[in-house]
PyMOL Python script that loads the backbone (N, CA, C, O; Angstrom):
from pymol import cmd

cmd.read_pdbstr("""\
ATOM      1  N   MET A   1       0.783  -1.117   0.007  1.00  0.00           N
ATOM      2  CA  MET A   1      -0.002   0.099  -0.006  1.00  0.00           C
ATOM      3  C   MET A   1       1.114   1.432  -0.158  1.00  0.00           C
ATOM      4  O   MET A   1       2.084   1.681   0.557  1.00  0.00           O
ATOM      5  N   THR A   2       0.704   2.028  -1.112  1.00  0.00           N
ATOM      6  CA  THR A   2       1.764   3.132  -1.217  1.00  0.00           C
ATOM      7  C   THR A   2       0.821   4.515  -0.813  1.00  0.00           C
ATOM      8  O   THR A   2       1.466   5.323  -0.145  1.00  0.00           O
ATOM      9  N   ASN A   3      -0.156   4.795  -1.015  1.00  0.00           N
ATOM     10  CA  ASN A   3      -0.788   5.755  -0.712  1.00  0.00           C
ATOM     11  C   ASN A   3      -2.039   5.572   0.222  1.00  0.00           C
ATOM     12  O   ASN A   3      -3.212   5.484  -0.142  1.00  0.00           O
ATOM     13  N   ILE A   4      -1.500   5.532   1.616  1.00  0.00           N
ATOM     14  CA  ILE A   4      -2.512   5.333   2.719  1.00  0.00           C
ATOM     15  C   ILE A   4      -3.969   6.392   2.727  1.00  0.00           C
ATOM     16  O   ILE A   4      -5.112   5.963   2.884  1.00  0.00           O
ATOM     17  N   GLU A   5      -3.633   7.714   2.539  1.00  0.00           N
ATOM     18  CA  GLU A   5      -4.604   8.530   2.505  1.00  0.00           C
ATOM     19  C   GLU A   5      -5.457   8.067   1.277  1.00  0.00           C
ATOM     20  O   GLU A   5      -6.605   7.746   1.584  1.00  0.00           O
ATOM     21  N   GLU A   6      -5.152   7.968   0.012  1.00  0.00           N
ATOM     22  CA  GLU A   6      -6.054   7.746  -0.893  1.00  0.00           C
ATOM     23  C   GLU A   6      -6.757   6.387  -0.844  1.00  0.00           C
ATOM     24  O   GLU A   6      -7.805   6.116  -1.431  1.00  0.00           O
ATOM     25  N   TYR A   7      -5.964   5.485   0.017  1.00  0.00           N
ATOM     26  CA  TYR A   7      -6.905   4.466   0.146  1.00  0.00           C
ATOM     27  C   TYR A   7      -7.712   4.562   1.314  1.00  0.00           C
ATOM     28  O   TYR A   7      -8.329   3.505   1.441  1.00  0.00           O
ATOM     29  N   VAL A   8      -8.016   5.492   2.359  1.00  0.00           N
ATOM     30  CA  VAL A   8      -8.997   5.587   3.324  1.00  0.00           C
ATOM     31  C   VAL A   8      -9.761   6.244   2.568  1.00  0.00           C
ATOM     32  O   VAL A   8     -10.869   5.708   2.532  1.00  0.00           O
ATOM     33  N   ASP A   9      -9.673   7.465   1.734  1.00  0.00           N
ATOM     34  CA  ASP A   9     -10.790   8.268   0.917  1.00  0.00           C
ATOM     35  C   ASP A   9     -11.579   7.104   0.120  1.00  0.00           C
ATOM     36  O   ASP A   9     -12.764   6.927   0.406  1.00  0.00           O
ATOM     37  N   ARG A  10     -10.872   6.181  -1.020  1.00  0.00           N
ATOM     38  CA  ARG A  10     -11.437   5.499  -1.801  1.00  0.00           C
ATOM     39  C   ARG A  10     -12.160   4.494  -1.124  1.00  0.00           C
ATOM     40  O   ARG A  10     -13.126   4.038  -1.734  1.00  0.00           O
ATOM     41  N   THR A  11     -11.830   3.894   0.374  1.00  0.00           N
ATOM     42  CA  THR A  11     -12.825   2.755   0.714  1.00  0.00           C
ATOM     43  C   THR A  11     -13.701   3.332   1.409  1.00  0.00           C
ATOM     44  O   THR A  11     -14.718   2.671   1.620  1.00  0.00           O
ATOM     45  N   ALA A  12     -13.633   4.631   1.956  1.00  0.00           N
ATOM     46  CA  ALA A  12     -14.822   5.012   2.654  1.00  0.00           C
ATOM     47  C   ALA A  12     -15.892   5.304   1.521  1.00  0.00           C
ATOM     48  O   ALA A  12     -17.020   4.841   1.693  1.00  0.00           O
ATOM     49  N   GLU A  13     -15.661   5.931   0.541  1.00  0.00           N
ATOM     50  CA  GLU A  13     -16.262   6.136  -0.605  1.00  0.00           C
ATOM     51  C   GLU A  13     -16.955   4.652  -1.269  1.00  0.00           C
ATOM     52  O   GLU A  13     -18.040   4.791  -1.833  1.00  0.00           O
ATOM     53  N   LEU A  14     -16.466   3.515  -1.224  1.00  0.00           N
ATOM     54  CA  LEU A  14     -16.762   2.556  -1.693  1.00  0.00           C
ATOM     55  C   LEU A  14     -17.610   1.756  -0.802  1.00  0.00           C
ATOM     56  O   LEU A  14     -18.318   0.946  -1.401  1.00  0.00           O
ATOM     57  N   ILE A  15     -17.728   1.778   0.553  1.00  0.00           N
ATOM     58  CA  ILE A  15     -18.603   1.080   1.388  1.00  0.00           C
ATOM     59  C   ILE A  15     -19.581   2.056   1.874  1.00  0.00           C
ATOM     60  O   ILE A  15     -20.497   1.754   2.638  1.00  0.00           O
ATOM     61  N   ASN A  16     -19.322   3.487   1.320  1.00  0.00           N
ATOM     62  CA  ASN A  16     -20.481   4.538   1.392  1.00  0.00           C
ATOM     63  C   ASN A  16     -20.321   5.154   3.151  1.00  0.00           C
ATOM     64  O   ASN A  16     -21.349   5.565   3.690  1.00  0.00           O
ATOM     65  N   LEU A  17     -19.323   5.165   3.741  1.00  0.00           N
ATOM     66  CA  LEU A  17     -19.058   5.632   4.896  1.00  0.00           C
ATOM     67  C   LEU A  17     -18.887   6.805   4.889  1.00  0.00           C
ATOM     68  O   LEU A  17     -18.077   7.143   4.026  1.00  0.00           O
ATOM     69  N   PRO A  18     -19.337   7.699   5.542  1.00  0.00           N
ATOM     70  CA  PRO A  18     -19.255   9.248   5.695  1.00  0.00           C
ATOM     71  C   PRO A  18     -18.112   9.331   6.770  1.00  0.00           C
ATOM     72  O   PRO A  18     -18.103   8.805   7.883  1.00  0.00           O
ATOM     73  N   LEU A  19     -17.199  10.076   6.209  1.00  0.00           N
ATOM     74  CA  LEU A  19     -15.781  10.416   6.735  1.00  0.00           C
ATOM     75  C   LEU A  19     -15.706  11.658   7.553  1.00  0.00           C
ATOM     76  O   LEU A  19     -14.743  12.279   7.105  1.00  0.00           O
ATOM     77  N   ASN A  20     -16.083  12.126   8.237  1.00  0.00           N
ATOM     78  CA  ASN A  20     -15.619  13.574   9.069  1.00  0.00           C
ATOM     79  C   ASN A  20     -14.328  14.272   8.865  1.00  0.00           C
ATOM     80  O   ASN A  20     -13.271  13.923   9.391  1.00  0.00           O
ATOM     81  N   PRO A  21     -14.490  15.338   8.021  1.00  0.00           N
ATOM     82  CA  PRO A  21     -13.002  15.822   7.585  1.00  0.00           C
ATOM     83  C   PRO A  21     -12.211  16.005   9.045  1.00  0.00           C
ATOM     84  O   PRO A  21     -10.990  15.895   8.930  1.00  0.00           O
ATOM     85  N   GLU A  22     -12.584  16.205  10.089  1.00  0.00           N
ATOM     86  CA  GLU A  22     -11.641  16.070  11.140  1.00  0.00           C
ATOM     87  C   GLU A  22     -11.251  15.110  12.014  1.00  0.00           C
ATOM     88  O   GLU A  22     -10.407  15.187  12.907  1.00  0.00           O
ATOM     89  N   HIS A  23     -12.151  13.909  11.580  1.00  0.00           N
ATOM     90  CA  HIS A  23     -11.891  12.420  12.162  1.00  0.00           C
ATOM     91  C   HIS A  23     -10.700  11.874  10.838  1.00  0.00           C
ATOM     92  O   HIS A  23     -10.025  10.858  11.005  1.00  0.00           O
ATOM     93  N   ARG A  24     -10.619  12.560   9.808  1.00  0.00           N
ATOM     94  CA  ARG A  24      -9.935  11.543   8.588  1.00  0.00           C
ATOM     95  C   ARG A  24      -8.554  12.065   9.289  1.00  0.00           C
ATOM     96  O   ARG A  24      -8.332  10.960   9.782  1.00  0.00           O
ATOM     97  N   PRO A  25      -7.489  12.816   9.719  1.00  0.00           N
ATOM     98  CA  PRO A  25      -6.131  12.686  10.025  1.00  0.00           C
ATOM     99  C   PRO A  25      -5.936  11.178  10.864  1.00  0.00           C
ATOM    100  O   PRO A  25      -5.086  10.354  10.527  1.00  0.00           O
ATOM    101  N   GLY A  26      -6.970  10.968  12.119  1.00  0.00           N
ATOM    102  CA  GLY A  26      -6.738  10.091  12.922  1.00  0.00           C
ATOM    103  C   GLY A  26      -7.005   8.502  12.205  1.00  0.00           C
ATOM    104  O   GLY A  26      -6.661   7.405  12.644  1.00  0.00           O
ATOM    105  N   VAL A  27      -7.562   8.761  11.258  1.00  0.00           N
ATOM    106  CA  VAL A  27      -7.822   7.755  10.486  1.00  0.00           C
ATOM    107  C   VAL A  27      -6.730   7.073   9.497  1.00  0.00           C
ATOM    108  O   VAL A  27      -6.531   5.882   9.253  1.00  0.00           O
ATOM    109  N   VAL A  28      -6.217   8.012   9.109  1.00  0.00           N
ATOM    110  CA  VAL A  28      -5.221   7.718   8.236  1.00  0.00           C
ATOM    111  C   VAL A  28      -4.182   7.115   9.160  1.00  0.00           C
ATOM    112  O   VAL A  28      -3.720   5.984   9.005  1.00  0.00           O
ATOM    113  N   VAL A  29      -3.814   8.042  10.236  1.00  0.00           N
ATOM    114  CA  VAL A  29      -2.758   7.407  10.952  1.00  0.00           C
ATOM    115  C   VAL A  29      -3.010   5.849  11.412  1.00  0.00           C
ATOM    116  O   VAL A  29      -2.173   4.959  11.263  1.00  0.00           O
ATOM    117  N   ASN A  30      -4.173   5.694  11.935  1.00  0.00           N
ATOM    118  CA  ASN A  30      -4.234   4.439  12.689  1.00  0.00           C
ATOM    119  C   ASN A  30      -4.205   2.940  11.403  1.00  0.00           C
ATOM    120  O   ASN A  30      -3.951   1.757  11.629  1.00  0.00           O
ATOM    121  N   PHE A  31      -4.563   3.607  10.119  1.00  0.00           N
ATOM    122  CA  PHE A  31      -4.257   2.678   8.979  1.00  0.00           C
ATOM    123  C   PHE A  31      -3.125   2.430   8.910  1.00  0.00           C
ATOM    124  O   PHE A  31      -2.794   1.248   8.811  1.00  0.00           O
ATOM    125  N   GLU A  32      -1.950   3.664   8.944  1.00  0.00           N
ATOM    126  CA  GLU A  32      -0.718   3.646   8.667  1.00  0.00           C
ATOM    127  C   GLU A  32       0.042   2.635   9.700  1.00  0.00           C
ATOM    128  O   GLU A  32       1.101   2.070   9.425  1.00  0.00           O
ATOM    129  N   ARG A  33      -0.531   2.522  10.698  1.00  0.00           N
ATOM    130  CA  ARG A  33      -0.050   1.502  11.966  1.00  0.00           C
ATOM    131  C   ARG A  33      -0.369   0.584  11.739  1.00  0.00           C
ATOM    132  O   ARG A  33       0.361  -0.366  12.021  1.00  0.00           O
ATOM    133  N   ILE A  34      -1.656   0.360  11.094  1.00  0.00           N
ATOM    134  CA  ILE A  34      -1.989  -1.203  10.747  1.00  0.00           C
ATOM    135  C   ILE A  34      -0.898  -1.912   9.494  1.00  0.00           C
ATOM    136  O   ILE A  34      -0.443  -3.048   9.355  1.00  0.00           O
ATOM    137  N   ALA A  35      -0.778  -0.878   8.851  1.00  0.00           N
ATOM    138  CA  ALA A  35      -0.012  -1.195   7.795  1.00  0.00           C
ATOM    139  C   ALA A  35       1.300  -1.846   8.070  1.00  0.00           C
ATOM    140  O   ALA A  35       1.834  -2.772   7.460  1.00  0.00           O
ATOM    141  N   ALA A  36       1.741  -1.135   9.177  1.00  0.00           N
ATOM    142  CA  ALA A  36       3.199  -1.183   9.456  1.00  0.00           C
ATOM    143  C   ALA A  36       3.006  -2.626  10.700  1.00  0.00           C
ATOM    144  O   ALA A  36       4.051  -3.113  11.132  1.00  0.00           O
ATOM    145  N   ILE A  37       2.192  -2.974  10.993  1.00  0.00           N
ATOM    146  CA  ILE A  37       2.182  -4.195  11.887  1.00  0.00           C
ATOM    147  C   ILE A  37       2.099  -5.309  10.806  1.00  0.00           C
ATOM    148  O   ILE A  37       2.725  -6.363  10.916  1.00  0.00           O
ATOM    149  N   ALA A  38       1.313  -5.024   9.785  1.00  0.00           N
ATOM    150  CA  ALA A  38       0.881  -6.242   8.891  1.00  0.00           C
ATOM    151  C   ALA A  38       2.106  -6.485   8.086  1.00  0.00           C
ATOM    152  O   ALA A  38       2.300  -7.665   7.795  1.00  0.00           O
ATOM    153  N   ARG A  39       3.050  -5.537   7.627  1.00  0.00           N
ATOM    154  CA  ARG A  39       4.328  -5.627   6.953  1.00  0.00           C
ATOM    155  C   ARG A  39       5.392  -6.724   8.040  1.00  0.00           C
ATOM    156  O   ARG A  39       6.151  -7.550   7.533  1.00  0.00           O
ATOM    157  N   LEU A  40       5.289  -6.571   9.304  1.00  0.00           N
ATOM    158  CA  LEU A  40       5.951  -7.457  10.326  1.00  0.00           C
ATOM    159  C   LEU A  40       5.635  -8.973  10.147  1.00  0.00           C
ATOM    160  O   LEU A  40       6.431  -9.842  10.504  1.00  0.00           O
ATOM    161  N   VAL A  41       4.260  -9.278   9.496  1.00  0.00           N
ATOM    162  CA  VAL A  41       3.572 -10.526   9.335  1.00  0.00           C
ATOM    163  C   VAL A  41       4.060 -11.136   8.221  1.00  0.00           C
ATOM    164  O   VAL A  41       4.698 -12.183   8.119  1.00  0.00           O
ATOM    165  N   THR A  42       3.546 -10.071   7.087  1.00  0.00           N
ATOM    166  CA  THR A  42       3.855 -10.319   5.622  1.00  0.00           C
ATOM    167  C   THR A  42       5.366 -10.543   5.088  1.00  0.00           C
ATOM    168  O   THR A  42       5.547 -11.414   4.237  1.00  0.00           O
ATOM    169  N   GLU A  43       6.449  -9.783   5.564  1.00  0.00           N
ATOM    170  CA  GLU A  43       7.817  -9.803   5.618  1.00  0.00           C
ATOM    171  C   GLU A  43       8.432 -10.745   6.291  1.00  0.00           C
ATOM    172  O   GLU A  43       9.550 -11.012   5.850  1.00  0.00           O
ATOM    173  N   PHE A  44       7.999 -11.488   7.436  1.00  0.00           N
ATOM    174  CA  PHE A  44       8.725 -12.667   8.357  1.00  0.00           C
ATOM    175  C   PHE A  44       9.329 -13.612   7.236  1.00  0.00           C
ATOM    176  O   PHE A  44       8.606 -14.112   6.374  1.00  0.00           O
ATOM    177  N   PRO A  45      10.193 -13.747   7.276  1.00  0.00           N
ATOM    178  CA  PRO A  45      10.764 -14.941   6.462  1.00  0.00           C
ATOM    179  C   PRO A  45      10.448 -16.159   7.227  1.00  0.00           C
ATOM    180  O   PRO A  45      10.632 -16.419   8.417  1.00  0.00           O
ATOM    181  N   LEU A  46       9.975 -16.787   6.352  1.00  0.00           N
ATOM    182  CA  LEU A  46       9.727 -18.643   6.765  1.00  0.00           C
ATOM    183  C   LEU A  46      10.596 -19.611   6.053  1.00  0.00           C
ATOM    184  O   LEU A  46      10.692 -19.585   4.826  1.00  0.00           O
ATOM    185  N   PRO A  47      11.057 -20.232   6.591  1.00  0.00           N
ATOM    186  CA  PRO A  47      11.720 -21.436   5.795  1.00  0.00           C
ATOM    187  C   PRO A  47      11.050 -22.062   5.085  1.00  0.00           C
ATOM    188  O   PRO A  47       9.861 -22.029   5.400  1.00  0.00           O
ATOM    189  N   HIS A  48      11.347 -22.782   4.028  1.00  0.00           N
ATOM    190  CA  HIS A  48      10.628 -23.501   2.790  1.00  0.00           C
ATOM    191  C   HIS A  48      10.157 -25.052   3.441  1.00  0.00           C
ATOM    192  O   HIS A  48       9.188 -25.664   2.990  1.00  0.00           O
ATOM    193  N   GLU A  49      10.894 -25.496   4.416  1.00  0.00           N
ATOM    194  CA  GLU A  49      10.599 -26.674   5.013  1.00  0.00           C
ATOM    195  C   GLU A  49       9.185 -26.870   6.009  1.00  0.00           C
ATOM    196  O   GLU A  49       8.636 -27.933   6.302  1.00  0.00           O
ATOM    197  N   ILE A  50       8.849 -25.653   6.367  1.00  0.00           N
ATOM    198  CA  ILE A  50       7.483 -25.140   7.091  1.00  0.00           C
ATOM    199  C   ILE A  50       6.300 -25.731   6.395  1.00  0.00           C
ATOM    200  O   ILE A  50       6.143 -25.563   5.186  1.00  0.00           O
ATOM    201  N   GLU A  51       5.526 -26.369   7.071  1.00  0.00           N
ATOM    202  CA  GLU A  51       4.464 -26.767   6.781  1.00  0.00           C
ATOM    203  C   GLU A  51       3.089 -26.009   7.104  1.00  0.00           C
ATOM    204  O   GLU A  51       3.027 -25.486   8.217  1.00  0.00           O
ATOM    205  N   ALA A  52       2.151 -25.910   6.386  1.00  0.00           N
ATOM    206  CA  ALA A  52       1.183 -25.132   6.699  1.00  0.00           C
ATOM    207  C   ALA A  52       0.215 -25.811   8.017  1.00  0.00           C
ATOM    208  O   ALA A  52       0.214 -26.999   8.339  1.00  0.00           O
ATOM    209  N   ALA A  53      -0.525 -24.794   8.609  1.00  0.00           N
ATOM    210  CA  ALA A  53      -1.251 -25.705   9.541  1.00  0.00           C
ATOM    211  C   ALA A  53      -2.612 -26.162   9.190  1.00  0.00           C
ATOM    212  O   ALA A  53      -3.307 -25.380   8.542  1.00  0.00           O
ATOM    213  N   PRO A  54      -3.171 -27.496   9.576  1.00  0.00           N
ATOM    214  CA  PRO A  54      -4.015 -27.820   9.245  1.00  0.00           C
ATOM    215  C   PRO A  54      -5.370 -26.981   9.448  1.00  0.00           C
ATOM    216  O   PRO A  54      -5.282 -26.220  10.411  1.00  0.00           O
ATOM    217  N   VAL A  55      -6.279 -26.947   8.952  1.00  0.00           N
ATOM    218  CA  VAL A  55      -7.617 -26.058   8.940  1.00  0.00           C
ATOM    219  C   VAL A  55      -8.662 -26.417  10.211  1.00  0.00           C
ATOM    220  O   VAL A  55      -9.268 -27.483  10.317  1.00  0.00           O
ATOM    221  N   PHE A  56      -8.730 -25.406  11.052  1.00  0.00           N
ATOM    222  CA  PHE A  56      -9.722 -25.940  11.909  1.00  0.00           C
ATOM    223  C   PHE A  56     -10.909 -26.052  11.824  1.00  0.00           C
ATOM    224  O   PHE A  56     -11.578 -25.260  11.162  1.00  0.00           O
ATOM    225  N   GLU A  57     -11.388 -26.990  12.432  1.00  0.00           N
ATOM    226  CA  GLU A  57     -12.754 -27.304  12.059  1.00  0.00           C
ATOM    227  C   GLU A  57     -13.397 -27.761  13.670  1.00  0.00           C
ATOM    228  O   GLU A  57     -13.121 -28.779  14.304  1.00  0.00           O
ATOM    229  N   PRO A  58     -14.262 -26.725  14.032  1.00  0.00           N
ATOM    230  CA  PRO A  58     -14.969 -27.244  15.405  1.00  0.00           C
ATOM    231  C   PRO A  58     -15.799 -27.967  15.268  1.00  0.00           C
ATOM    232  O   PRO A  58     -16.395 -28.416  16.248  1.00  0.00           O
TER     233      PRO A  58
END
""", "prot")
cmd.dss("prot")
cmd.show_as("cartoon", "prot")
cmd.util.cbc("prot")
cmd.orient("prot")
């Protein structure tokens, strides 16, 4: 995700979510934090011999 501000604007528009202009900066900051946390997971290197966990079915 390269432009989080645009992502917030387009997503709010797409789901028809009114975004108060005074709340927008806080929403953008929170999405920047979410993206940083997600990078920790998505960029974590895993060895090739790791097997995927089975699907949990209660």
